[in-house]
C-alpha angles and dihedrals in degrees: 000000000000114000095225126122123242113246097250100035097084110030113205094218113102138175116049092351090069107112091221088078089062091050092050091043092056090050091051092049090051091047090050089053091056092050090047097053103030095077089054098044137027108276091233089058091049091049093050090052086059090051095256117140091216122184126191134287108044112248089022095162091055089050086052092055095044091045091058090059091048091049091052091048089053090055097258132125109242091195087066102032124000092204099182095048110105090230096035091235113174113247117259105172128104113273092249088080090060090061093045093051097040092111097031116120121224092218116129092239094055092044091049094053093044090052091050091048092048092048092047091050093048094048094042094050091047092051090050089051091053095051116185111345135180121263090249092057090044090056092047093049091043092056091050092046089054092052122117097257092056092046089050090056090049096046092051095036088227118193090239086080088062090045090053089051093051093047092047090048090051091051091050091052091048090052089053092052096253095129099165094050091043095053090041088060091051091047090049089055089050092053090051101046109005099219094076083075085090092061087071086081083095086079084083088077093069126096114260099259094044090045090060094051096043091040090055091052092048092048089050091051090048092051091050089050092050092047091050094047102033093102092050103044095087092051092044094053093042091054095045113104115241094226126219141206092339090059138074132225140097093279093056087079086064090063089055093047092049091049092051098042094044088053088057091053096256122142108230136183111223093202092055091047090049092053090049090052091050091052089049090052090051089053091049090049091050089051090051091052089049091052091052097045110137092347110120124184105278098212138054118253137184105283091218091056091047090051091052090049092050092050096046096041093047091054092049097044096047097042090047091052101042107028149015110253130187114251095254089077087069087082087088088069087073087074089061097054101081093054093043090052090052091048093047093049095045129089092236118130089245096058091109089060089057093049091047092049092052091049091049092049089056089045089054101042104039109037105086135178091225088065095045125338097227087062087075087073090057090049093050094048090048092051092056093043091050091049089056096045096046091048089054093049093045090053094046091050090050091051088052091054092049090055092047092052091050090052090053 
């Protein structure tokens, strides 16, 4: 694929015409709204009016991580009982976090500053990944950044914010030609949270000879990670909540089916329904691959945007297929938006796929059951549609890369 940039993907205008100012401005307006209304109402009530399923205390997921280190220091096993966590949730992170939080205090002041630092890093790295963007894209990304799933990640100070920062930093380093540092950032995210392993699909961008060398290093890092965590994987998965209606994934449809069938007086098995939904998702994915067979992307796009799309789409497609994830993991879809905007505004035959993907992302991230319960049906339908569309575009982009490598 040619390494040229599409005309509207990197606007030359800078300064105040940079669309990132609009994105940051919308975030500041939303933050001001929280400060304005929180003294008058309980902050949980304010958050729920924004569609955020907030739980006390603020930054609860960061408390959860720090509490595990404190439990280990006290001689306990956080995988059995996370004694210092306010909700006593059993620990479900890789053990590397226990070493990183060994000296971390569980005091509210420390947690607050850590949450601010993590949020600033995640947002800063994402803004660097975007580069200069048009005001229209800034408005689009700002609206998505202010959506309930992103606010949920911020309110809970979930580690996925840090993962987004590490992945975005890796993509920035790759764009600057610093391949080793870039892939090291992606591997570091994998060691911390496992699922960023799928962002390494960006290796596909490399020339064939370099792909072999870098691929070997990444595989070695993955094997070391598996060897280090093999004894913990069972406990991690056993302690991970299965999610529910404020989650996404193929198995979420099983919750809906159970709710409907139980209301009709039918006895149902949620595990069986979940497996059926997973098989249905496999069939949908196979159909998507069939639709993309021998159909490469017919236009050249900014390689950096395409890398961001591959990373974000790979996280969504794989987590949708194999697990049930809380909505805050949808923040990785933000990495897909620049490429989808370029595709939608191009004259390529696949532009309708780009338009459809953007519509479905909004349909997934903004409709919320806390606004109006029937909107959950819109959200669920959008999640399946987006799974299909992103699988098609991932496959078509991969076919394009195969052809480019053959030409080289």
